[in-house]
BANU-6009 format. One record per residue (C-alpha): residue in three letters; x, y, z. Coordinates in pm, 1 decimal, padded with zeros to 6 digits. Layout:
+-------+----------+----------+----------+
! numar !        X !        Y !        Z !
+-------+----------+----------+----------+
!   Ala !        X !        Y !        Z !
...
+-------+----------+----------+----------+
END
This chain:
+-------+----------+----------+----------+
! numar !        X !        Y !        Z !
+-------+----------+----------+----------+
!   Met ! -00957.4 !  01321.6 ! -00991.7 !
!   Ser ! -01082.3 !  01213.9 ! -00648.9 !
!   Val ! -01053.2 !  01591.0 ! -00520.3 !
!   His ! -01294.6 !  01676.4 ! -00797.9 !
!   Asp ! -01523.5 !  01371.0 ! -00685.4 !
!   Arg ! -01474.0 !  01502.6 ! -00344.5 !
!   Glu ! -01580.9 !  01845.0 ! -00441.7 !
!   Asn ! -01866.6 !  01707.0 ! -00681.3 !
!   Trp ! -01991.1 !  01512.1 ! -00310.6 !
!   Ile ! -01970.1 !  01821.0 ! -00105.6 !
!   Arg ! -02175.3 !  02004.8 ! -00322.8 !
!   Arg ! -02489.0 !  01729.4 ! -00379.8 !
!   Gly ! -02519.1 !  01747.4 ! -00012.3 !
!   Ser ! -02253.1 !  01494.7 !  00077.4 !
!   Pro ! -02479.6 !  01185.0 !  00111.1 !
!   Phe ! -02368.2 !  00880.3 !  00289.0 !
!   Arg ! -02502.2 !  00553.9 !  00405.6 !
!   Leu ! -02304.2 !  00258.4 !  00511.8 !
!   Met ! -02426.2 ! -00112.8 !  00307.1 !
!   Gln ! -02616.6 ! -00218.2 !  00557.2 !
!   Pro ! -02458.7 ! -00533.8 !  00664.7 !
!   Ala ! -02126.5 ! -00356.6 !  00729.9 !
!   Cys ! -02339.6 ! -00104.6 !  00939.1 !
!   Asp ! -02480.8 ! -00431.3 !  01121.4 !
!   Leu ! -02121.2 ! -00542.7 !  01171.2 !
!   Arg ! -02022.8 ! -00216.7 !  01315.1 !
!   Asp ! -02256.5 ! -00148.5 !  01549.8 !
!   Val ! -02241.1 ! -00521.2 !  01684.7 !
!   Leu ! -01875.0 ! -00435.9 !  01720.4 !
!   Arg ! -01923.8 ! -00079.7 !  01863.6 !
!   Ser ! -02144.8 ! -00250.8 !  02131.8 !
!   Tyr ! -01930.0 ! -00438.1 !  02275.2 !
!   Gly ! -01640.8 ! -00117.6 !  02271.3 !
!   Tyr ! -01428.5 ! -00133.9 !  01972.2 !
!   Thr ! -01371.2 !  00159.5 !  01812.0 !
!   Val ! -01501.2 !  00130.6 !  01454.0 !
!   Tyr ! -01454.3 !  00386.0 !  01130.1 !
!   Asp ! -01688.8 !  00371.1 !  00830.8 !
!   Ile ! -01672.6 !  00677.6 !  00622.9 !
!   Gly ! -01290.0 !  00758.0 !  00543.9 !
!   Asp ! -01100.6 !  01098.3 !  00625.5 !
!   Arg ! -00970.5 !  01353.7 !  00396.3 !
!   Arg ! -00732.3 !  01123.2 !  00272.2 !
!   His ! -00919.5 !  00852.1 !  00194.0 !
!   Leu ! -01198.2 !  01093.3 !  00017.9 !
!   Glu ! -00903.9 !  01224.3 ! -00208.2 !
!   Ala ! -00755.4 !  00941.4 ! -00293.1 !
!   Glu ! -00716.9 !  00809.2 ! -00690.6 !
!   Pro ! -00910.7 !  00623.9 ! -00745.0 !
!   Pro ! -01202.7 !  00634.8 ! -00471.5 !
!   Gln ! -01233.5 !  00344.7 ! -00273.3 !
!   Asp ! -01457.8 !  00171.9 ! -00045.3 !
!   His ! -01455.0 !  00419.3 !  00211.8 !
!   Thr ! -01579.9 !  00663.3 ! -00033.4 !
!   Pro ! -01969.1 !  00710.0 ! -00123.2 !
!   Tyr ! -01810.1 !  00748.9 ! -00484.7 !
!   Ser ! -01609.3 !  00445.3 ! -00448.8 !
!   Arg ! -01455.4 !  00346.6 ! -00814.4 !
!   Thr ! -01389.1 ! -00005.6 ! -00730.4 !
!   Gly ! -01691.1 ! -00184.3 ! -00680.2 !
!   Tyr ! -01706.0 ! -00534.1 ! -00736.9 !
!   Pro ! -01859.8 ! -00776.8 ! -00901.9 !
!   His ! -02103.7 ! -00448.5 ! -01025.8 !
!   Asp ! -02011.3 ! -00089.9 ! -00972.8 !
!   Ala ! -02039.8 !  00105.9 ! -00647.2 !
!   Lys ! -02428.3 !  00304.9 ! -00571.4 !
!   Tyr ! -02333.9 !  00668.4 ! -00537.5 !
!   Gly ! -02366.4 !  00740.0 ! -00179.9 !
!   Ile ! -02273.2 !  00400.0 ! -00013.2 !
!   Gly ! -01970.8 !  00306.2 !  00174.1 !
!   Tyr ! -01849.8 ! -00043.3 !  00151.8 !
!   Ala ! -01583.3 ! -00034.9 !  00415.9 !
!   Ile ! -01528.2 ! -00055.2 !  00797.0 !
!   Asp ! -01193.0 ! -00012.3 !  00977.1 !
!   Val ! -01185.3 ! -00199.7 !  01356.4 !
!   Met ! -00949.7 ! -00026.1 !  01553.5 !
!   Pro ! -00736.2 ! -00260.9 !  01830.8 !
!   Pro ! -00980.9 ! -00302.7 !  02134.7 !
!   Gly ! -00920.0 ! -00058.7 !  02406.3 !
!   Ser ! -01036.8 ! -00273.3 !  02713.4 !
!   Ala ! -00939.2 ! -00587.9 !  02829.3 !
!   Gly ! -01177.8 ! -00868.8 !  02756.7 !
!   Leu ! -01246.5 ! -00799.9 !  02449.0 !
!   Pro ! -01077.8 ! -01026.0 !  02160.1 !
!   Ser ! -00758.5 ! -00927.8 !  01997.9 !
!   Leu ! -00753.2 ! -00815.5 !  01618.7 !
!   Gln ! -00563.7 ! -01099.6 !  01577.4 !
!   Gln ! -00880.2 ! -01332.9 !  01747.5 !
!   Leu ! -01166.8 ! -01138.3 !  01540.5 !
!   Gly ! -00962.2 ! -01146.5 !  01184.3 !
!   Ala ! -00904.7 ! -01512.4 !  01235.3 !
!   Gln ! -01307.5 ! -01527.2 !  01353.5 !
!   Leu ! -01412.9 ! -01342.7 !  01067.2 !
!   Leu ! -01176.1 ! -01515.1 !  00839.1 !
!   Ala ! -01287.9 ! -01880.0 !  00911.9 !
!   Asp ! -01626.8 ! -01791.4 !  00877.9 !
!   Arg ! -01579.5 ! -01618.3 !  00514.5 !
!   Asn ! -01405.7 ! -01911.0 !  00425.6 !
!   Ala ! -01701.6 ! -02141.9 !  00618.7 !
!   Val ! -01979.8 ! -01945.4 !  00395.0 !
!   Val ! -02131.6 ! -01774.0 !  00722.4 !
!   Ser ! -02412.3 ! -01656.3 !  00561.7 !
!   Gly ! -02376.6 ! -01355.3 !  00802.7 !
!   Ile ! -02042.5 ! -01276.9 !  00666.2 !
!   Ser ! -02069.2 ! -01372.2 !  00322.8 !
!   Trp ! -02093.1 ! -01003.6 !  00224.9 !
!   Leu ! -01761.3 ! -00956.6 !  00250.3 !
!   Lys ! -01520.6 ! -00867.1 ! -00047.7 !
!   Tyr ! -01209.0 ! -00862.7 !  00101.9 !
!   Met ! -01002.7 ! -00790.8 !  00464.9 !
!   Asn ! -00714.6 ! -00639.7 !  00552.9 !
!   Trp ! -00543.5 ! -00759.0 !  00910.4 !
!   Glu ! -00257.2 ! -00913.9 !  01094.2 !
!   Pro ! -00260.3 ! -01244.0 !  01243.7 !
!   Glu !  00028.5 ! -01149.4 !  01482.4 !
!   Arg !  00056.5 ! -00921.6 !  01709.6 !
!   Asp !  00228.3 ! -00622.0 !  01696.5 !
!   Gly !  00287.8 ! -00580.4 !  01358.6 !
!   Gly !  00575.2 ! -00790.3 !  01388.1 !
!   Gly !  00460.3 ! -01020.4 !  01161.7 !
!   Pro !  00271.9 ! -01066.9 !  00803.8 !
!   Cys ! -00003.5 ! -00879.2 !  00690.6 !
!   Tyr ! -00281.1 ! -01019.3 !  00466.1 !
!   His ! -00525.8 ! -00916.8 !  00189.0 !
!   Glu ! -00739.6 ! -01222.3 !  00183.4 !
!   Ser ! -01014.8 ! -01160.7 ! -00098.3 !
!   Trp ! -01300.8 ! -01405.3 ! -00258.6 !
!   Gln ! -01354.5 ! -01159.8 ! -00581.4 !
!   Pro ! -01476.2 ! -01429.7 ! -00718.5 !
!   Gln ! -01222.9 ! -01720.1 ! -00529.8 !
!   Tyr ! -01072.6 ! -01684.8 ! -00220.6 !
!   Ala ! -00721.9 ! -01567.8 ! -00295.5 !
!   Arg ! -00451.5 ! -01423.7 !  00017.6 !
!   Arg ! -00169.0 ! -01164.7 ! -00073.1 !
!   Asp !  00073.4 ! -00946.3 !  00124.6 !
!   Ser ! -00096.7 ! -00600.2 !  00213.2 !
!   Thr !  00070.1 ! -00305.0 !  00373.9 !
!   Asp ! -00251.8 ! -00163.8 !  00541.7 !
!   Arg ! -00141.4 ! -00295.5 !  00905.5 !
!   Gly ! -00303.7 ! -00171.0 !  01225.4 !
!   His ! -00658.1 ! -00245.9 !  01187.4 !
!   Ile ! -00856.1 ! -00483.4 !  01022.9 !
!   His ! -01011.5 ! -00349.6 !  00669.4 !
!   Leu ! -01352.4 ! -00481.1 !  00569.8 !
!   Ser ! -01493.7 ! -00379.5 !  00240.2 !
!   Gly ! -01816.6 ! -00549.3 !  00091.0 !
!   Leu ! -01953.7 ! -00700.7 ! -00199.7 !
!   Thr ! -02171.9 ! -00470.4 ! -00451.1 !
!   Gly ! -02503.1 ! -00620.6 ! -00415.5 !
!   Phe ! -02582.1 ! -00636.2 ! -00053.1 !
!   Glu ! -02596.9 ! -00216.5 !  00005.1 !
!   Ser ! -02951.4 ! -00262.7 !  00160.2 !
!   Ser ! -02935.2 ! -00653.8 !  00203.1 !
!   Ile ! -02981.6 ! -00796.5 !  00602.4 !
!   Ile ! -02818.7 ! -01092.7 !  00590.8 !
!   Gly ! -02536.3 ! -00984.7 !  00880.1 !
!   Ser ! -02855.4 ! -00942.4 !  01115.9 !
!   Gly ! -02761.7 ! -01126.6 !  01402.2 !
!   Tyr ! -02396.8 ! -01223.6 !  01283.4 !
!   Asp ! -02171.1 ! -01164.7 !  01565.8 !
!   Pro ! -01791.8 ! -01253.0 !  01534.9 !
!   Val ! -01779.6 ! -01214.7 !  01968.1 !
!   Ala ! -02018.4 ! -01391.4 !  02045.6 !
!   Arg ! -01900.2 ! -01693.8 !  01822.4 !
!   Leu ! -01532.4 ! -01657.7 !  01933.1 !
!   Arg ! -01662.0 ! -01686.3 !  02301.8 !
!   Glu ! -01874.9 ! -01978.6 !  02234.7 !
!   Glu ! -01608.6 ! -02160.1 !  02055.0 !
!   Ala ! -01381.4 ! -02078.0 !  02360.4 !
!   Arg ! -01638.2 ! -02189.3 !  02644.0 !
!   His ! -01703.5 ! -02488.7 !  02415.5 !
!   Leu ! -01310.3 ! -02582.7 !  02441.0 !
!   Ala ! -01252.2 ! -02448.4 !  02834.6 !
!   Leu ! -01507.6 ! -02762.3 !  02915.0 !
!   Ser ! -01330.1 ! -03015.4 !  02711.9 !
!   Gly ! -01051.8 ! -02961.6 !  02881.6 !
!   Gln ! -00835.1 ! -02849.1 !  02487.0 !
!   Tyr ! -00851.0 ! -02516.7 !  02588.4 !
!   Gly ! -00566.0 ! -02548.2 !  02794.0 !
!   Ala ! -00339.6 ! -02742.3 !  02556.9 !
!   Gln ! -00390.9 ! -02488.6 !  02248.6 !
!   Thr ! -00321.5 ! -02213.6 !  02435.3 !
!   Arg !  00031.0 ! -02330.6 !  02550.8 !
+-------+----------+----------+----------+
END
């Protein structure tokens, strides 16, 4: 029972460390002004089974999750103008993961909405081990969950999906294609 898992975790001093590549991405996104959460709230910490927002997850893949490690982050909608929307950011993350960009190769799955305002589909995009898409109900943010085995990896160091988005937009604008694609 997860309430028992949470109580045991508290008794053990509440150890928590976010897996390094998720920590790197969290810090990059926060530096732009996104709100990014890592450890879950009480609802997460008492869910059955404990999942990737808890430091005692039972849903690790491809191996068991390590005790005390968090494997997930939630990226909330940007609060300031000028930042890419969750839809743009999610599309970049998905494209990079499918293109096997090394900085995001630690990603196990993501939940996101490709259309604004919850008016369209919500997807669970997974690489466990092959790519698969299914519907999700996890709306209002981008949920990113990491693969076990990357707990201390520096593979995500330097990966910046916002800079990648902005560089792509700059190239499109310079080539004259940007206006045609946004109409």
